[in-house]
C-alpha positions in Angstrom: 8.5 -30.7 -21.9 10.8 -30.0 -24.5 12.6 -27.0 -23.4 15.0 -28.8 -20.3 14.9 -25.8 -18.0 17.8 -27.7 -15.6 20.0 -28.2 -18.8 19.5 -24.5 -19.4 19.9 -23.2 -16.1 23.2 -25.4 -16.1 24.1 -23.6 -19.0 23.8 -19.9 -17.1 24.9 -20.7 -14.2 27.9 -18.2 -14.3 24.9 -15.8 -15.5 23.2 -16.7 -12.1 26.0 -16.7 -9.6 27.2 -13.1 -11.3 23.5 -12.1 -10.2 23.6 -12.9 -6.9 27.0 -12.1 -6.2 26.0 -8.1 -7.5 22.9 -8.8 -5.0 24.6 -10.0 -2.1 27.5 -7.1 -2.1 25.0 -4.5 -2.4 22.6 -6.0 0.5 19.7 -3.5 1.8 17.0 -4.2 4.2 13.8 -3.3 4.9 11.3 -1.7 2.4 13.4 0.5 0.8 15.9 -1.4 -1.3 16.7 1.2 -4.4 20.0 -0.7 -5.8 18.4 -4.2 -5.3 14.8 -3.1 -6.8 17.0 -1.2 -9.7 19.1 -4.0 -10.5 15.5 -6.3 -10.5 13.8 -4.4 -13.1 17.0 -3.8 -15.2 17.6 -7.5 -16.0 13.7 -8.1 -16.5 13.9 -5.1 -18.8 16.8 -7.2 -20.9 14.8 -10.5 -20.6 12.1 -8.6 -22.1 9.7 -9.3 -19.4 7.1 -6.8 -18.4 6.8 -5.8 -14.7 5.0 -3.6 -12.0 5.9 -2.0 -9.1 3.9 -2.9 -6.0 3.2 -1.5 -2.3 6.3 -0.6 -0.7 9.5 -1.6 -2.8 8.1 -4.8 -4.0 8.1 -5.4 -8.0 5.4 -8.2 -9.4 6.3 -9.6 -13.3 4.3 -12.1 -14.9 5.0 -14.5 -18.4 2.6 -16.6 -20.2 -1.2 -16.1 -21.0 -3.2 -14.2 -18.3 -6.8 -15.9 -19.2 -6.5 -19.4 -17.5 -4.5 -20.6 -14.0 -1.7 -18.5 -12.3 0.7 -19.4 -10.2 3.3 -17.3 -8.2 6.3 -17.3 -7.1 7.7 -15.3 -3.7 11.1 -14.3 -4.0 12.0 -12.2 -0.9 14.7 -9.4 -1.9 15.4 -7.8 1.7 18.7 -8.6 3.7 19.5 -8.8 7.7 20.6 -5.5 9.4 24.0 -7.3 10.4 27.7 -7.1 9.4 28.6 -9.3 7.1 31.8 -11.7 8.3 32.3 -14.4 5.9 35.7 -13.3 4.4 34.3 -14.0 0.8 36.0 -11.2 -1.7 31.9 -10.2 -2.6 30.9 -10.1 0.6 28.6 -7.1 1.7 30.6 -4.5 2.8 28.0 -2.1 5.2 25.6 -3.3 7.9 23.1 -5.1 5.4 23.9 -8.6 5.1 22.6 -11.6 3.2 23.3 -13.9 5.5 19.6 -15.6 5.1 20.1 -16.4 1.5 17.4 -13.5 0.2 19.9 -12.6 -2.4 19.9 -16.5 -3.7 16.0 -16.5 -3.6 15.7 -13.4 -5.4 18.8 -14.3 -8.6 17.1 -18.0 -8.6 13.8 -16.3 -9.7 15.0 -13.9 -12.0 17.2 -16.8 -13.9 13.3 -18.6 -13.7 12.1 -15.3 -15.6 14.6 -15.2 -18.4 14.0 -19.1 -18.6 9.9 -19.3 -18.1 10.6 -16.3 -21.3 12.5 -18.3 -23.2 9.7 -20.9 -23.4 6.7 -18.7 -23.1 5.1 -20.0 -26.1 5.0 -23.2 -24.7 3.0 -22.1 -21.0 -0.4 -23.2 -20.4 -1.1 -20.4 -18.3 0.5 -17.1 -16.4 3.5 -17.3 -14.2 3.6 -14.5 -11.4 7.6 -13.8 -10.1 6.7 -11.1 -7.0 9.8 -9.9 -5.5 8.8 -9.1 -2.0 10.8 -6.7 -0.1 10.6 -6.2 4.1 10.3 -10.2 4.9 12.7 -9.9 7.8 10.3 -7.7 9.8 7.4 -10.3 8.5 5.8 -7.3 7.1 6.5 -7.6 3.2 3.9 -9.7 2.7 0.5 -8.6 4.3 1.6 -5.4 2.0 2.1 -7.1 -1.0 -1.6 -8.6 -0.1 -3.0 -5.5 0.7 -1.9 -4.3 -2.6 -3.2 -6.9 -5.1 -1.1 -9.2 -5.4 -3.0 -11.8 -5.3 -5.4 -10.2 -8.3 -5.0 -9.4 -11.6 -4.2 -11.9 -12.9 -6.3 -13.9 -10.4 -3.6 -16.3 -8.1 -4.4 -19.9 -7.7 -1.7 -21.5 -5.8 1.7 -19.7 -4.7 5.2 -21.4 -4.1 8.4 -19.8 -2.3 11.9 -21.4 -1.8 14.5 -21.2 1.6 17.7 -21.9 1.7 18.7 -24.5 4.1 22.0 -25.5 5.7 21.0 -28.7 6.5 20.7 -30.5 3.5 23.9 -31.2 0.3 24.3 -28.5 -2.3 21.3 -28.8 -4.9 18.8 -31.2 -2.4 15.2 -30.6 -2.1 13.0 -30.5 0.6 9.3 -31.2 0.5 6.7 -31.8 3.7 2.6 -31.1 3.6 1.5 -29.4 6.8 2.9 -27.1 9.3 6.4 -26.5 8.5 8.4 -23.6 9.8 6.7 -21.9 13.0 4.2 -19.1 13.5 6.2 -16.3 15.2 4.9 -13.3 17.3 7.3 -10.1 18.6 6.4 -9.5 21.7 7.1 -6.3 23.9 6.7 -6.1 27.7 7.2 -2.5 28.7 7.0 -2.4 32.4 6.4 0.7 34.9 8.3 1.3 37.9 8.9 4.2 40.0 12.8 5.3 39.8 14.7 6.1 43.3 18.1 6.3 43.8 20.2 3.1 44.4 20.9 3.7 47.9 17.5 3.9 48.9 15.6 0.9 47.1 12.3 1.4 49.4 11.5 4.4 47.1 11.5 2.7 44.3 9.4 0.2 42.4 11.8 -1.6 40.1 10.9 -2.6 37.1 14.4 -4.7 36.6 13.2 -7.0 39.4 10.2 -7.1 38.1 11.4 -7.8 34.3 13.7 -10.6 35.6 10.7 -12.2 37.6 8.5 -12.3 34.6 11.7 -13.7 32.1 11.7 -16.7 34.9 7.7 -17.3 35.4 7.1 -17.0 31.9 9.7 -20.1 31.4 6.8 -22.1 32.9 4.1 -21.7 30.6 6.6 -24.6 28.9 6.9 -27.1 31.8 3.9 -26.9 33.4 0.9 -25.5 31.4 1.4 -27.5 27.8 1.8 -30.7 26.4 5.1 -32.1 25.5 3.7 -33.6 22.6 3.3 -29.6 21.4 6.3 -27.7 20.6 7.1 -24.2 20.9 9.6 -21.7 22.0 9.7 -18.2 24.1 12.7 -16.6 23.4 13.6 -13.2 25.1 16.1 -11.6 23.0 16.4 -7.8 24.5 16.0 -6.3 28.1 16.4 -2.6 28.1 16.6 -0.7 31.4 18.2 2.4 32.8 21.6 4.7 32.1 23.2 5.1 35.1 24.8 2.3 37.6 23.5 3.8 40.9 19.9 4.9 39.6 17.3 2.7 40.0 14.9 3.4 36.4 11.6 4.0 36.1 10.8 1.3 33.4 12.4 -1.5 31.7 11.2 -3.2 27.9 11.5 -6.8 27.0 11.4 -8.2 23.7 11.0 -11.4 22.3 9.3 -14.3 20.1 7.0 -16.7 20.5 7.7 -19.6 17.9 4.8 -22.1 17.2 3.5 -24.9 15.2 0.0 -25.2 16.2 -2.5 -22.5 16.2 -4.3 -23.3 19.6 -0.9 -23.4 22.0 0.4 -19.8 19.6 -3.1 -18.2 21.3 -3.5 -19.8 24.5 1.0 -19.0 24.8 0.3 -15.6 23.6 -2.7 -15.3 26.3 -0.5 -16.4 29.0 2.2 -14.6 28.3 0.5 -11.2 29.2 -1.6 -12.9 31.6 2.2 -13.2 33.5 3.3 -10.3 32.8 0.5 -8.2 33.7 -0.3 -10.3 37.2 3.8 -10.5 38.0 3.9 -6.6 37.7 1.0 -6.5 39.9 2.7 -8.1 42.3 5.7 -6.2 42.5 3.3 -3.1 42.7 4.6 -1.9 38.9 2.7 -2.2 35.7 3.3 -4.0 32.3 1.7 -3.5 29.4 2.3 -6.2 26.3 1.8 -5.6 22.7 2.8 -7.5 19.6 4.9 -5.2 17.0 4.4 -7.9 14.2 3.3 -11.8 13.9 3.2 -14.0 11.3 0.9 -17.3 11.0 2.1 -21.1 10.7 3.5 -22.1 7.4 1.5 -24.4 6.2 2.0 -26.7 2.9 -1.2 -27.3 1.6 -0.9 -31.5 0.6 -2.1 -31.7 -2.4 0.3 -29.3 -4.0 3.2 -30.5 -1.9 2.0 -33.9 -3.7 2.3 -32.6 -6.9 6.0 -30.8 -6.2 7.4 -33.7 -5.0 6.2 -35.8 -8.5 7.2 -32.7 -10.9 10.8 -32.7 -9.3 11.1 -36.3 -9.1 10.7 -36.5 -13.3 13.7 -33.5 -13.7 15.8 -34.5 -10.5 17.5 -37.8 -9.5 14.8 -39.6 -6.8 18.1 -39.5 -4.3 17.7 -35.5 -3.6 14.1 -34.3 -3.6 13.4 -35.5 -0.3 9.8 -35.7 1.8 11.4 -35.3 5.8 10.1 -34.2 8.2 12.7 -30.9 8.8 10.2 -29.0 10.8 12.0 -25.8 11.3 11.5 -23.4 14.6 12.2 -20.0 12.3 9.2 -18.8 10.4 8.5 -16.5 7.4 5.6 -14.4 6.5 4.8 -16.2 3.0 3.0 -18.0 5.5 0.3 -15.1 4.7 -0.4 -16.6 1.9 -1.5 -19.3 3.0 -4.6 -18.0 4.4 -5.0 -16.7 0.6 -4.5 -19.5 -2.0 -3.2 -23.3 -1.6 0.8 -22.4 -1.2 4.0 -24.7 -0.4 7.5 -23.5 0.6 10.3 -25.6 0.2 13.9 -26.0 0.6 17.2 -26.5 -1.2 20.1 -27.5 0.2 23.2 -24.7 0.3 25.9 -27.1 2.1 26.2 -28.9 5.4 28.7 -29.5 8.3 30.0 -32.9 6.2 30.3 -30.0 3.1 32.4 -27.8 5.3 29.7 -25.6 6.0 30.6 -24.7 9.8 27.5 -21.8 10.5 24.0 -21.7 10.4 21.9 -19.4 8.5 21.7 -15.4 10.4 25.5 -16.3 11.3 27.8 -13.3 10.1 30.1 -15.9 8.6 27.7 -18.1 6.9 28.6 -18.8 3.1 26.2 -20.7 0.3 27.7 -23.4 -2.1 26.7 -21.8 -5.5 26.7 -25.4 -7.3 23.3 -25.5 -5.7 22.3 -22.6 -7.5 21.5 -24.1 -11.3 19.3 -26.5 -8.8 16.9 -23.9 -7.1 16.5 -22.0 -10.6 15.3 -24.5 -12.2 13.1 -25.4 -9.9 11.3 -22.9 -9.6 10.9 -23.3 -13.2 9.7 -27.3 -13.9 6.9 -26.8 -11.0 5.8 -23.7 -12.5 5.6 -25.0 -16.1 4.5 -28.0 -15.0 1.5 -27.2 -12.3 0.2 -25.4 -15.1 0.8 -28.1 -17.5 -1.6 -30.4 -15.2 -4.3 -27.5 -14.1 -5.2 -25.4 -17.6 
């Protein structure tokens, strides 16, 4: 491989940091990302890379010959609906913040596009780069797939990278099998009967019912599933009532189920519904359970995982490319790509507690070590070019 992607990424590190800081300051959420998308298109135009808009707010670029194999890079581009408290000079000023590192994914994919375009004549096949919105609501990947991102040209394999605050800056971790958990966002609507707070005998209390549901669901983990099977049910929302002396007529509970095993996932989903409905009936109320959004387990294809480990170890010091059991209970809608073609998501370290990084992802004060960015951008390009060399 005559073109040295790692060397070039380091030469372009100032440009990479500048792109990332712009995206960080101008954080946007969901699939309405006008500043983010405009910036991506502006940079792709500058690099001479052709692209198309796709679905609700996505952009897909193609580099290299399209009459052979194709590898896709998925870079998520949306932020979280929260206020940043990092204290950085370029912190996002509004109520959206890149506290998950998607701005880094986007900037690294842009630099990867620039480097691949510079070396396009040597590419043996096509690299598609998808700049995907709406990952945080686990809705974007489905929209991209339904709008044909895996065709024209047909995609053979997919990769994606995610920031990680458990590893030193610039380290990689790639592991085969179930890597990120599934995620099922559930909503339980409890229907009761309102009454004056002094006359509870005339009510069907939805707050009492909701509390009993929260308690009863915990027994799925302690009594109904083997301790060797890992899963988590978390309630994050419990809304009911507006007045202190009135028993309300309804309550809404929301949360997530996270699993690494498909059978366990289906069992827990089923039991959640059964418990909510039966507990509500016991206390004379009703409960309806819905799942507004879900994503399966992110499963890393073993053969593609082996390829990626080999390619990274060819270009990076062996001590920073790991194959650890770094299972992560957070989820990612990249999992939907698993269902269509061999796919791998890997992690790149952005600094851990030993490096002075006290805060985890999704914390308003998290910050990322910019020295890791060139490795992340080069990793994208190295994996794509080497996979095409070996499979075209």
